[in-house]
Structure formats: structure tokens, C-alpha cells
N, C-alpha and C positions, 0 to 999 in steps of 0.2 A: 207717016215716016215710021219705020220700024225701029224699035230700040235694040241696040246691040246686046247681044247676050254673051256674057263672059264664059269662056269655056273652062272647064275644070282641067287642071294640068294633067298631062298623061303620065301616069306612073303605073307600071305593070310590076307585080311581084309574083314570081312563080316559086313553088317550093316542092321539096321532096324530102321525105323523112326516111332515112335508111333504117334497117332493122338493128343496126349496132348502136342506136342511141345518138345518131348524128342527123341534124336537120341541115339541109342546104337550101338557101333562097338566093334568088337572083333578082335585082331591081334594075329596071330600065326606064328611061325617061327622065322626068324631073320630079324631084322631091322637094316640095315647098309647102307653104301654108296650107294651100287647098288640098294637098295629097299626102302630107306626112302621116296623118292618122291611118292611111291605108298601109304604110310601111309598118307602123307600130302594131297594128291589128295582125298583120301577117306574121310579124316576129313573135308576138304573143301567142298566137295559134300554133306556131311551131314548137312552142315549149310544152308540149303534151308529155304524157307519161312516158318515162324512160329516156327522154332527150336530155343528153348531157352536154352536147356541144352544138353550137349553131354557127354555121358559116354563112356569111352574107356576101355575094359577089356583086360589086358595084361597077364592074367594067363597062356596063352599058348605061350607067346613070350619067346624064349629061349636066345635071344641075342640083345643087344641094344648098338650101338656105338654113337659117337658124332653126326653123321648125323640124326640119329633117335631122339636123345635128341634135336637137333636144330629144327627139324620138330614139335615136341611136344611144344617147347617154342614159336615158331612162331605162331602157332595155338592158344595156350593159350592167347597170347597177342591180337590176332585178335578177338577172342571171348570176352575177357574182354572189348575190345573197343566197341563191340556190346552189352555190358551188360549181357553177358552169361558167364559160367564158364565151363571149361573142367574138368571133374571128371575122375581120373584114378582108376581103381580097379584091384585087383588081381596081383599087382606088387610083383614078387617074384624073387628070384635067382639072376642071372647075371644082368638082367635089374634093379632090385631093388638096387643092389650094384652100378651100374653105375650112377643112379639117386642120390644115397646118396653121392658118391664120388665127384660129380660135384656140390653138394649144391642145385641141383634143388628142391628137396623135401622140403627144407626149404625157397624156394623163395617166397612161398605165392601165386604162380600163380594157383595152382591146388586146387580145393575144397577138403576138407576133409569130410569124411563120418564117423561119430561116430559109426553108427550101423555096419559097416563092417571094421574089424580091418585090412583087407588087402587093403583098400581103402587109397588113398592119395589125 
């Protein structure tokens, strides 16, 4: 009998750094215990020389647990210490609910964008 192998959660993070000091990342899939480190690494890598603003699009993220929330909070604090803000956009569904239930959206750590109703 073959033993069942646990699959690592599918999380994909793409990034683009614009020449004006803005990094744009998009996460899709599930961000949880087995994949949160990928998100954290991608966000840290985006904070290269000259990057002052990081935008993270979560519109394709289907799941976010406490490990993913922790990664967002750690990076938000790191960016704040560098004088930058992490801006989340497209937060919907389960990830939105998780951020609401934990009070993260009310923490003031994430920049809000009045022109985009889905941004926090």
C-alpha cells in the first residue's frame, strides 16, 4: 500500500517592480502554514533598493490562515520601519473574512486607497 503524500498548498506570487519605486505583487491560491513563507519571501525580495511602496493584489487568493496573516503583519511592520506602506488590494471572500475577524483591517497597518473600494 502506498502512503499518501501531502501536497504543498498551491500559492503563486508574481511580482513586478516599476522604475518609480513601486513594487506590485499578486498572490493567487492558498496562503497557509505550508505556503506563507513563499509570500513572505516574495514581499521581502520586492523591498529592494529604491522601493518605497508595495502593492499586494489578493483578488485571486482563495484562502488565508493565521500564518498568512502573520506574514502580512510582519512585512507591514518592516515596511513601516523603512518609511513605506504595504497596500492590499482586491481582498475578497475568505481572506477578507479572516482579516476582518482578526481585526487586522482595523489595525491601521495597511494603507487605504479611497479610489479602489476593494483596497484596504
